[in-house]
C-alpha positions in Angstrom: 36.5 61.7 -18.6 38.3 65.0 -19.0 39.0 65.2 -15.3 40.6 61.7 -15.5 42.8 62.7 -18.4 43.9 65.9 -16.6 44.7 63.9 -13.4 46.7 61.3 -15.4 48.8 64.0 -17.2 49.4 66.2 -14.2 50.4 63.2 -12.1 52.8 61.9 -14.8 54.4 65.2 -15.6 56.6 65.8 -12.5 58.1 62.3 -12.8 59.2 62.9 -16.4 60.4 66.5 -15.7 62.7 65.4 -12.8 64.0 62.4 -14.7 62.5 59.7 -12.5 60.4 58.4 -15.4 61.7 58.2 -18.9 59.6 60.0 -21.6 59.3 56.7 -23.6 57.8 55.0 -20.5 55.4 57.9 -19.9 53.8 57.8 -23.4 50.4 56.2 -23.6 50.2 53.1 -25.8 47.9 54.7 -28.5 48.5 55.1 -32.2 48.1 58.4 -33.9 45.0 57.1 -35.6 43.3 56.2 -32.3 44.1 59.7 -30.9 42.8 61.4 -34.1 39.6 59.3 -34.0 39.0 60.1 -30.4 39.6 63.8 -31.0 37.2 63.8 -34.0 34.5 62.1 -31.9 34.9 64.6 -29.1 34.6 67.5 -31.6 31.5 66.1 -33.2 29.8 65.5 -29.8 30.7 69.0 -28.5 29.5 70.7 -31.7 26.2 68.8 -31.6 25.6 69.7 -27.9 26.7 73.3 -28.4 24.7 73.7 -31.6 21.6 72.3 -30.0 21.9 74.7 -27.1 22.4 77.7 -29.4 19.4 76.6 -31.5 17.2 76.3 -28.4 18.2 79.7 -27.1 17.6 81.4 -30.4 14.2 79.7 -30.7 13.3 81.0 -27.2 14.5 84.5 -28.1 12.5 84.5 -31.3 9.3 83.4 -29.4 9.6 86.3 -27.0 8.1 86.7 -23.5 4.6 85.6 -22.9 2.7 88.7 -21.7 -0.8 87.1 -22.1 -0.7 85.6 -18.7 0.2 88.9 -17.1 -2.6 90.6 -18.9 -5.1 88.0 -17.7 -4.2 88.6 -14.1 -4.7 92.4 -14.2 -7.8 94.6 -14.6 -8.6 97.7 -16.5 -6.3 100.0 -18.5 -3.1 98.2 -17.4 -4.4 94.9 -18.8 -5.3 96.5 -22.1 -1.8 98.2 -22.4 0.0 94.9 -21.7 -2.3 92.9 -24.0 -1.6 95.2 -26.9 2.1 94.4 -27.0 3.3 91.7 -29.4 5.3 88.8 -28.0 8.3 90.5 -29.7 8.0 94.1 -28.6 11.1 95.3 -30.4 9.4 94.4 -33.7 7.2 97.5 -33.2 9.9 99.9 -32.3 9.5 101.9 -35.6 5.7 101.9 -35.5 4.0 105.1 -34.5 2.5 105.2 -31.0 -1.3 105.2 -31.3 -2.8 106.9 -28.3 
């Protein structure tokens, strides 16, 4: 839809600039209320989509990486050291290291 709008406006502009088409003839037959309603709907849809994307990314970041699968594939001390980490390793940045 946006590509169609840009194509229409770019295609119309040179004709108006060089005087081949009058400005009154180049105007779309829409009222200000129709343009405002269309803009409002676009803003609402874009904010919903953007908000949902940000919410999803924040949810994934709060969950953290899944290190349990990595620990299950390994043996010995390496598996124990991986398994002891929380899913959010930076939450333990101030904890003393117990060795």
